[in-house]
N, C-alpha and C positions, 0 to 999 in steps of 0.2 A: 826758626826761624821762630819763635815764639806771635803767639796769633791776638795778644792781647797789643801789638806794631803793627800788627798789619789793619793796613786801611779794610773798610765794607767796598764791597765792591763797587766800580764807579767805572766814569768814562774818559779815557785816558790818548787823546788826542799825541795824534805822532807827525812827528817832521823827517826830514834831511836835510843837511845844512853844507855848502861848501866847505869850511873849516865849521866846522861843529864845536868845536874847543873855544874856538874863539867868540859862539853867538854862545854857551852854555854859560860864558861870561857877562857877557853882556845881559844875558837874560837875570842874570845873579842880582847883576850890581845895580840893572836900571828900573827890574818889577818885583824884586825881593823871590824871585823863586831859591828855595832851595837844592841846591846841591845833593841828592841821597843817596844816587850809585854813578859811577863811569866806568864802563869798561872798555877796551880798547888798548893798541897801544903806538906810542909817538902823535903823527897828527890824527891817528885814525881812530874817532867811534864808532864800536860797532854798534853797543849801547848805555844810552843814558838814560837814567828817571831825574830828572827836577819836580818836588815837590809843589802844589803851591800852599802857601801857610796855614788857609784857609779852608782846605781841603781838596782831594782833587790832586792832578799836576797833568804835566806832559812828558811824551821820550821823545827822545829822537837820537839820529847818528849819522855819520857822514856819509856823503850824498859817494853811490857805489851804482856802477854796473853791474851788479855782478847776478845776473840775469834771472836773479828769484821775483815772482812774483807782486812784491811788496817795494814798486820802483816811485815813487813821489821826488817831482821837481824841486827842486832849493827853490824857496822865495814863491811857491804858491799857496802858503800853510796860512789859513786866518782863524782866529779863535776867540769869544767872549768866553771875560773872565770876570766872576762875580767878584767884588773886595768891597769892603768894608769903607775906606777913607780914600776914592778918588781925587781930590786934589789934591793930598799928601803924594800917594801915588803919580800924581801927573808931574808934579815938580822934581819926583826921584826919574823918573823916567827924562825927561827933559833933561835933566842936568848930568845923567851919563848918553846922552846924544840922540836917542829918537826921535827921528820924524816924525812931529804932530801932524794926521790926517784931515784929526776934529779934535777940534779942541774942547776943554769941560764944555758939558750943557747939562742943560736940564728935559727931559724927555715930557711928554702928555702923558707918559705909565707911567712917570713916578720913579725915573731912575736920573741917579745923576753919574757921568761920565766922560770917556774921550776914547778916543781910537790915536793908533802908532804906529811905523812901520817900522821894524829891526832893523840892522845891518846888511840880511840875508835878502831882506825886501818882504817880509813874514805881516799881515797886518794882527795887530791886537788892538782888543776893546775891550775895553777895562768900564764897568760900571758896576748899581749897587740894585737893579735889578734880577731876582733870585727864579727868576721865574714865576707862573701862573699855580695855582694847588693841584695837585691832582687831580684827578675824578676817583670818589672812591671806590 
């Protein structure tokens, strides 16, 4: 793999889904994630990487009780994602069927954003807040 295409180290949240293939389709359509890699056969997704166009992304797979240490309950995930245009993303998410749990709003710390629930029950918050500067 070429190093110029591999992203710098980042945080990649992970989740499990009852219907991983359907959730991948929803996240691509509703939010604009990019399907980068999906491994598995039939309805089972062993590993999927969805890249966020503005940097980072998520990893997910099908729910399975394989006795491994990485047990995650479908629908229990929550994530904040930085986005440049929350108004357009909100319209896209609503058009794709996301359930709005907090409409577009402006915060007292300078962010504009919204929050929705996906078909699996996961919570997604999108906004312009990029975090505070790190201490040097």
